[in-house]
TINU-176032 format. One record per atom (N, C-alpha, C): residue in three letters; atom name; x, z, y; residue number from 1. Coordinates in Angstrom, 1 decimal. Example, Ala and Ser with C-alpha at 12.3 -4.5 7.8 and 13.67 -1.06 7.14 Angstrom:
2
> rest:atom:c1:c3:c2:nr
> Ala:N:13.2:7.8:-5.7:1
> Ala:CA:12.3:7.8:-4.5:1
> Ala:C:13.2:7.8:-3.3:1
> Ser:N:12.8:7.1:-2.2:2
> Ser:CA:13.7:7.1:-1.1:2
> Ser:C:12.9:7.9:0.0:2
***
This chain:
109
> rest:atom:c1:c3:c2:nr
> Met:N:5.3:-80.3:-73.3:1
> Met:CA:6.1:-79.2:-73.2:1
> Met:C:5.1:-78.0:-72.4:1
> Ser:N:5.1:-76.9:-72.9:2
> Ser:CA:4.1:-76.1:-72.4:2
> Ser:C:4.7:-74.5:-72.5:2
> Ser:N:4.8:-73.8:-71.5:3
> Ser:CA:5.3:-72.5:-71.4:3
> Ser:C:4.3:-71.5:-72.3:3
> Lys:N:5.0:-70.8:-73.2:4
> Lys:CA:4.1:-69.8:-74.0:4
> Lys:C:3.8:-68.6:-73.2:4
> Tyr:N:4.3:-68.5:-71.9:5
> Tyr:CA:4.0:-67.2:-71.1:5
> Tyr:C:2.8:-67.6:-70.1:5
> Ser:N:2.4:-68.6:-69.9:6
> Ser:CA:1.4:-69.0:-69.0:6
> Ser:C:0.4:-70.0:-69.5:6
> Gly:N:-0.7:-70.3:-68.7:7
> Gly:CA:-1.7:-71.2:-69.1:7
> Gly:C:-1.3:-72.6:-69.1:7
> Gly:N:-0.1:-73.1:-68.5:8
> Gly:CA:0.2:-74.4:-68.5:8
> Gly:C:1.7:-74.4:-68.1:8
> Pro:N:2.3:-75.6:-68.1:9
> Pro:CA:3.7:-75.8:-67.8:9
> Pro:C:4.0:-75.3:-66.5:9
> Thr:N:5.3:-74.8:-66.5:10
> Thr:CA:5.7:-74.3:-65.0:10
> Thr:C:6.3:-75.4:-64.4:10
> Glu:N:6.7:-75.3:-63.0:11
> Glu:CA:7.1:-76.4:-62.2:11
> Glu:C:8.5:-77.1:-62.8:11
> Thr:N:9.2:-76.2:-63.4:12
> Thr:CA:10.4:-76.7:-63.9:12
> Thr:C:10.2:-77.5:-65.2:12
> Glu:N:9.3:-77.1:-66.0:13
> Glu:CA:8.9:-77.7:-67.1:13
> Glu:C:8.1:-79.1:-66.7:13
> Arg:N:7.4:-79.2:-65.7:14
> Arg:CA:6.8:-80.4:-65.2:14
> Arg:C:7.9:-81.4:-64.6:14
> Cys:N:8.8:-80.9:-64.0:15
> Cys:CA:10.0:-81.7:-63.7:15
> Cys:C:10.7:-82.4:-64.7:15
> Ile:N:11.0:-81.5:-65.8:16
> Ile:CA:11.6:-82.0:-67.0:16
> Ile:C:10.8:-83.1:-67.7:16
> Glu:N:9.5:-82.9:-67.7:17
> Glu:CA:8.6:-83.9:-68.3:17
> Glu:C:8.6:-85.2:-67.5:17
> Ser:N:8.7:-85.1:-66.2:18
> Ser:CA:8.6:-86.1:-65.2:18
> Ser:C:10.0:-86.9:-65.6:18
> Leu:N:11.2:-86.2:-65.7:19
> Leu:CA:12.4:-87.0:-65.9:19
> Leu:C:12.4:-87.7:-67.3:19
> Leu:N:11.8:-87.1:-68.2:20
> Leu:CA:11.7:-87.9:-69.6:20
> Leu:C:10.9:-89.1:-69.5:20
> Ala:N:9.8:-88.8:-68.7:21
> Ala:CA:8.8:-90.0:-68.8:21
> Ala:C:9.5:-91.2:-67.9:21
> Val:N:10.1:-90.8:-66.8:22
> Val:CA:10.7:-92.0:-66.1:22
> Val:C:11.9:-92.8:-66.9:22
> Phe:N:12.6:-91.8:-67.6:23
> Phe:CA:13.7:-92.5:-68.4:23
> Phe:C:13.0:-93.5:-69.6:23
> Gln:N:11.9:-92.9:-70.2:24
> Gln:CA:11.4:-93.7:-71.3:24
> Gln:C:10.6:-94.8:-70.8:24
> Arg:N:10.3:-94.8:-69.4:25
> Arg:CA:9.6:-96.1:-68.8:25
> Arg:C:10.5:-97.2:-68.6:25
> Tyr:N:11.9:-96.8:-68.5:26
> Tyr:CA:12.8:-98.0:-68.3:26
> Tyr:C:13.6:-98.2:-69.4:26
> Ala:N:13.8:-97.3:-70.3:27
> Ala:CA:14.6:-97.4:-71.5:27
> Ala:C:13.8:-98.3:-72.6:27
> Gly:N:14.5:-99.1:-73.1:28
> Gly:CA:13.7:-99.8:-74.3:28
> Gly:C:13.3:-101.1:-73.9:28
> Arg:N:13.3:-101.5:-72.8:29
> Arg:CA:12.6:-102.9:-72.4:29
> Arg:C:13.6:-103.9:-73.0:29
> Asp:N:14.9:-103.6:-73.2:30
> Asp:CA:15.8:-104.6:-73.8:30
> Asp:C:15.9:-104.3:-75.3:30
> Gly:N:15.3:-103.3:-75.9:31
> Gly:CA:15.2:-103.4:-77.3:31
> Gly:C:15.6:-101.8:-77.7:31
> Asn:N:16.5:-101.1:-77.0:32
> Asn:CA:17.0:-99.8:-77.4:32
> Asn:C:16.3:-98.6:-76.6:32
> Ala:N:15.3:-97.9:-77.3:33
> Ala:CA:14.5:-97.1:-76.4:33
> Ala:C:15.3:-95.8:-76.2:33
> Thr:N:16.4:-95.4:-76.5:34
> Thr:CA:17.2:-94.3:-76.3:34
> Thr:C:18.3:-94.5:-75.3:34
> Ser:N:18.3:-95.7:-74.6:35
> Ser:CA:19.3:-95.7:-73.6:35
> Ser:C:18.9:-96.8:-72.6:35
> Leu:N:19.4:-96.9:-71.5:36
> Leu:CA:19.2:-97.9:-70.4:36
> Leu:C:20.5:-98.9:-70.5:36
> Ser:N:20.0:-100.3:-70.6:37
> Ser:CA:21.1:-101.3:-70.5:37
> Ser:C:21.4:-101.4:-69.0:37
> Lys:N:22.3:-102.2:-68.8:38
> Lys:CA:22.7:-102.5:-67.3:38
> Lys:C:21.4:-103.0:-66.6:38
> Lys:N:20.8:-104.0:-67.1:39
> Lys:CA:19.7:-104.5:-66.5:39
> Lys:C:18.6:-103.6:-66.2:39
> Glu:N:18.3:-102.6:-67.3:40
> Glu:CA:17.3:-101.6:-67.1:40
> Glu:C:17.8:-100.6:-66.1:40
> Phe:N:19.0:-100.4:-66.0:41
> Phe:CA:19.5:-99.4:-65.0:41
> Phe:C:19.3:-100.0:-63.6:41
> Leu:N:19.6:-101.2:-63.4:42
> Leu:CA:19.4:-101.9:-62.2:42
> Leu:C:17.9:-101.8:-61.7:42
> Thr:N:17.1:-102.1:-62.7:43
> Thr:CA:15.6:-102.1:-62.4:43
> Thr:C:15.2:-100.7:-62.1:43
> Phe:N:15.6:-99.7:-62.7:44
> Phe:CA:15.5:-98.4:-62.4:44
> Phe:C:15.8:-98.0:-60.9:44
> Met:N:17.0:-98.2:-60.6:45
> Met:CA:17.7:-98.1:-59.4:45
> Met:C:16.8:-98.7:-58.3:45
> Asn:N:16.7:-100.0:-58.5:46
> Asn:CA:15.9:-100.8:-57.4:46
> Asn:C:14.3:-100.4:-57.3:46
> Thr:N:13.9:-99.8:-58.3:47
> Thr:CA:12.4:-99.4:-58.3:47
> Thr:C:12.4:-97.9:-57.8:47
> Glu:N:13.0:-97.1:-58.5:48
> Glu:CA:12.8:-95.5:-58.3:48
> Glu:C:13.8:-95.1:-57.2:48
> Leu:N:14.7:-95.6:-56.9:49
> Leu:CA:15.7:-95.2:-55.9:49
> Leu:C:16.0:-96.4:-54.8:49
> Ala:N:14.9:-97.0:-54.5:50
> Ala:CA:15.0:-98.2:-53.7:50
> Ala:C:15.5:-97.8:-52.3:50
> Ser:N:15.3:-96.7:-51.7:51
> Ser:CA:15.9:-96.3:-50.3:51
> Ser:C:17.4:-96.3:-50.5:51
> Phe:N:17.9:-95.8:-51.6:52
> Phe:CA:19.4:-95.7:-51.9:52
> Phe:C:20.0:-97.1:-52.0:52
> Thr:N:19.4:-97.9:-52.9:53
> Thr:CA:19.9:-99.3:-53.1:53
> Thr:C:19.8:-100.1:-51.8:53
> Lys:N:18.6:-100.2:-51.1:54
> Lys:CA:18.4:-101.0:-50.0:54
> Lys:C:19.4:-100.8:-48.8:54
> Asn:N:20.0:-99.6:-48.8:55
> Asn:CA:20.9:-99.0:-47.6:55
> Asn:C:22.3:-99.3:-48.0:55
> Gln:N:22.5:-99.8:-49.2:56
> Gln:CA:23.9:-100.1:-49.6:56
> Gln:C:24.5:-101.4:-49.0:56
> Lys:N:25.7:-101.3:-48.5:57
> Lys:CA:26.2:-102.4:-47.8:57
> Lys:C:27.1:-103.2:-48.8:57
> Asp:N:27.6:-102.5:-49.9:58
> Asp:CA:28.4:-103.0:-50.9:58
> Asp:C:27.6:-103.5:-52.1:58
> Pro:N:27.8:-104.7:-52.4:59
> Pro:CA:26.7:-105.4:-53.5:59
> Pro:C:27.4:-104.8:-54.9:59
> Gly:N:28.6:-104.3:-55.1:60
> Gly:CA:29.0:-103.8:-56.3:60
> Gly:C:28.9:-102.4:-56.6:60
> Val:N:28.2:-101.7:-55.7:61
> Val:CA:28.0:-100.1:-55.9:61
> Val:C:27.3:-99.9:-57.1:61
> Leu:N:26.1:-100.6:-57.5:62
> Leu:CA:25.5:-100.2:-58.7:62
> Leu:C:26.4:-100.5:-59.8:62
> Asp:N:27.0:-101.6:-59.9:63
> Asp:CA:28.0:-101.9:-61.2:63
> Asp:C:29.0:-100.7:-61.3:63
> Arg:N:29.6:-100.3:-60.2:64
> Arg:CA:30.5:-99.2:-60.4:64
> Arg:C:29.8:-97.8:-60.7:64
> Met:N:28.6:-97.7:-60.2:65
> Met:CA:27.9:-96.5:-60.6:65
> Met:C:27.6:-96.4:-62.1:65
> Met:N:27.2:-97.5:-62.7:66
> Met:CA:26.9:-97.8:-64.1:66
> Met:C:28.2:-97.4:-64.9:66
> Lys:N:29.3:-98.1:-64.4:67
> Lys:CA:30.5:-97.9:-65.1:67
> Lys:C:31.0:-96.5:-65.2:67
> Lys:N:30.8:-95.8:-64.1:68
> Lys:CA:31.3:-94.4:-64.0:68
> Lys:C:30.5:-93.4:-64.8:68
> Leu:N:29.1:-93.6:-64.8:69
> Leu:CA:28.1:-92.9:-65.5:69
> Leu:C:28.2:-93.2:-67.1:69
> Asp:N:28.7:-94.3:-67.5:70
> Asp:CA:28.7:-94.7:-69.0:70
> Asp:C:29.9:-94.1:-69.5:70
> Met:N:29.9:-92.7:-69.9:71
> Met:CA:31.1:-92.0:-70.3:71
> Met:C:31.7:-92.5:-71.6:71
> Asn:N:30.7:-93.1:-72.5:72
> Asn:CA:31.4:-93.6:-73.7:72
> Asn:C:31.7:-95.1:-73.7:72
> Asn:N:31.5:-95.5:-72.5:73
> Asn:CA:31.9:-97.0:-72.4:73
> Asn:C:31.2:-98.0:-73.3:73
> Asp:N:29.9:-97.7:-73.7:74
> Asp:CA:29.1:-98.6:-74.7:74
> Asp:C:28.2:-99.5:-73.9:74
> Gly:N:28.3:-99.5:-72.5:75
> Gly:CA:27.5:-100.6:-71.8:75
> Gly:C:26.0:-100.1:-71.6:75
> Gln:N:25.8:-99.0:-72.1:76
> Gln:CA:24.4:-98.2:-72.0:76
> Gln:C:24.3:-97.0:-71.4:76
> Leu:N:23.3:-96.4:-70.7:77
> Leu:CA:23.4:-95.1:-70.4:77
> Leu:C:22.3:-94.3:-71.3:77
> Asp:N:22.7:-93.4:-72.1:78
> Asp:CA:21.9:-92.5:-72.7:78
> Asp:C:21.2:-91.5:-71.8:78
> Phe:N:20.3:-90.6:-72.4:79
> Phe:CA:19.6:-89.7:-71.5:79
> Phe:C:20.7:-88.7:-70.9:79
> Gly:N:21.6:-88.2:-71.5:80
> Gly:CA:22.6:-87.3:-70.9:80
> Gly:C:23.4:-88.0:-69.8:80
> Glu:N:23.8:-89.3:-69.9:81
> Glu:CA:24.5:-89.8:-69.0:81
> Glu:C:23.5:-90.1:-67.7:81
> Phe:N:22.2:-90.4:-68.1:82
> Phe:CA:21.3:-90.6:-66.9:82
> Phe:C:21.1:-89.3:-66.2:82
> Leu:N:21.1:-88.1:-66.9:83
> Leu:CA:21.0:-86.9:-66.3:83
> Leu:C:22.1:-86.7:-65.3:83
> Asn:N:23.3:-87.1:-65.8:84
> Asn:CA:24.5:-86.9:-64.6:84
> Asn:C:24.2:-87.7:-63.4:84
> Leu:N:23.6:-88.8:-63.3:85
> Leu:CA:23.2:-89.6:-62.3:85
> Leu:C:22.1:-88.7:-61.5:85
> Ile:N:21.2:-88.1:-62.1:86
> Ile:CA:20.1:-87.3:-61.4:86
> Ile:C:20.6:-86.0:-61.0:86
> Gly:N:21.6:-85.4:-61.6:87
> Gly:CA:22.2:-84.1:-61.2:87
> Gly:C:23.0:-84.5:-60.0:87
> Gly:N:23.8:-85.5:-60.1:88
> Gly:CA:24.6:-85.7:-58.9:88
> Gly:C:23.8:-86.2:-57.8:88
> Leu:N:22.8:-86.8:-57.7:89
> Leu:CA:22.0:-87.1:-56.6:89
> Leu:C:21.3:-85.8:-56.1:89
> Ala:N:20.9:-84.9:-57.0:90
> Ala:CA:20.3:-83.9:-56.6:90
> Ala:C:21.3:-82.9:-55.9:90
> Gln:N:22.5:-82.9:-56.4:91
> Gln:CA:23.6:-82.1:-55.8:91
> Gln:C:23.8:-82.6:-54.4:91
> Ala:N:23.9:-83.8:-54.3:92
> Ala:CA:24.2:-84.4:-52.9:92
> Ala:C:23.1:-84.1:-51.9:92
> Cys:N:21.9:-84.1:-52.4:93
> Cys:CA:20.7:-83.8:-51.6:93
> Cys:C:20.7:-82.3:-51.3:93
> His:N:21.1:-81.5:-52.1:94
> His:CA:21.3:-80.0:-51.8:94
> His:C:22.2:-79.6:-50.8:94
> Val:N:23.4:-80.5:-50.9:95
> Val:CA:24.4:-80.2:-49.9:95
> Val:C:24.0:-80.7:-48.6:95
> Gln:N:23.4:-81.8:-48.5:96
> Gln:CA:22.9:-82.3:-47.2:96
> Gln:C:21.9:-81.3:-46.5:96
> Val:N:20.9:-80.8:-47.4:97
> Val:CA:19.8:-79.9:-46.9:97
> Val:C:20.4:-78.6:-46.5:97
> Thr:N:21.4:-78.0:-47.1:98
> Thr:CA:21.9:-76.6:-46.9:98
> Thr:C:23.1:-76.8:-45.7:98
> Ser:N:23.6:-77.9:-45.6:99
> Ser:CA:24.6:-78.2:-44.5:99
> Ser:C:24.0:-78.4:-43.2:99
> Ser:N:22.8:-78.8:-43.1:100
> Ser:CA:22.1:-79.2:-41.9:100
> Ser:C:22.1:-78.0:-40.9:100
> Pro:N:22.4:-78.2:-39.6:101
> Pro:CA:22.5:-77.1:-38.7:101
> Pro:C:21.2:-76.4:-38.4:101
> Thr:N:20.1:-77.1:-38.6:102
> Thr:CA:18.9:-76.6:-38.2:102
> Thr:C:18.0:-76.3:-39.5:102
> Ser:N:18.8:-76.3:-40.7:103
> Ser:CA:18.1:-76.0:-42.1:103
> Ser:C:18.2:-74.6:-42.3:103
> Ser:N:17.2:-74.0:-42.9:104
> Ser:CA:17.1:-72.7:-43.5:104
> Ser:C:17.1:-72.7:-44.9:104
> Gly:N:17.2:-74.0:-45.5:105
> Gly:CA:17.0:-74.3:-46.8:105
> Gly:C:15.9:-75.1:-47.1:105
> Pro:N:15.8:-75.4:-48.4:106
> Pro:CA:14.5:-76.1:-48.7:106
> Pro:C:13.3:-75.4:-48.5:106
> Gln:N:12.3:-76.3:-48.0:107
> Gln:CA:11.0:-75.9:-47.7:107
> Gln:C:10.1:-75.8:-49.1:107
> Arg:N:9.2:-74.9:-49.2:108
> Arg:CA:8.4:-74.7:-50.3:108
> Arg:C:7.2:-75.6:-50.0:108
> Pro:N:6.6:-76.3:-51.1:109
> Pro:CA:5.4:-77.1:-50.7:109
> Pro:C:4.2:-76.2:-50.6:109
***
């Protein structure tokens, strides 16, 4: 992905490329490269979002998340369903950052 208006990809384009790469890294380990199986989803969550999963006191939370994200009930998460997870997490982080009494918003790198 490369922006036609600049010398290289924009920050947003790089973020999209990163999401695609992460999804592709985990999808297909069980044979279908277009979706995450439950096992692949659990591997993704325990690797990429380990701080979230390690802080969970409820052992069934990941199963319920998978079931809720699997909109077509096929036992797999396609890229769109995966993006619902990422979007929901990003939204929760945004709410946390913007509701902090000492926060003036996200800090620029």
